[in-house]
C-alpha positions, 0 to 999 in steps of 0.5 A, spaced: 884 053 184 882 047 187 890 045 189 889 052 193 883 050 197 886 042 198 893 045 200 889 050 206 884 045 208 890 041 209 894 047 212 887 048 216 888 039 219 895 040 220 893 045 225 889 042 229 892 036 229 899 041 232 895 044 236 892 038 238 898 035 240 901 042 244 895 041 248 896 034 250 904 036 251 901 042 256 897 037 260 902 032 260 907 036 262 903 040 268 903 033 270 911 033 272 911 040 274 905 038 280 909 031 281 916 034 282 912 040 286 910 034 291 917 030 291 920 038 292 915 038 299 916 031 301 923 031 301 926 033 308 933 037 307 935 041 302 936 037 295 938 041 290 936 036 284 930 037 287 928 043 286 932 044 279 927 038 276 921 041 279 924 049 276 926 045 269 918 043 269 916 049 272 920 053 266 917 047 261 910 048 262 909 056 262 914 056 255 908 052 253 902 056 255 906 061 252 905 058 245 898 057 246 896 063 248 901 065 241 897 060 237 890 063 241 889 055 244 885 054 248 885 048 253 877 046 256 
C-alpha cells in the first residue's frame, strides 16, 4: 500500500511541475506574439515574413492555451 501512495504523490508533483512549465511557456509565447504584432504594425510595407511570424506566434500561443484548458490549469 505504501508504494501506491508514494506513486500517486509523485504523480501529483510531476503534474504540478509540468503545469507550471506550461504556464511559463504560455507567458513567453504571449510576449513573443505581442512583439510580433508590434513589429508587424511598425513595418512600412507588406512583409510576408513578418506576417508569417506573427501568425506562427499566435497559433502557438492558442495551442498552448487550449492545452491548458484541457488540463484545467488556471493562470493567475
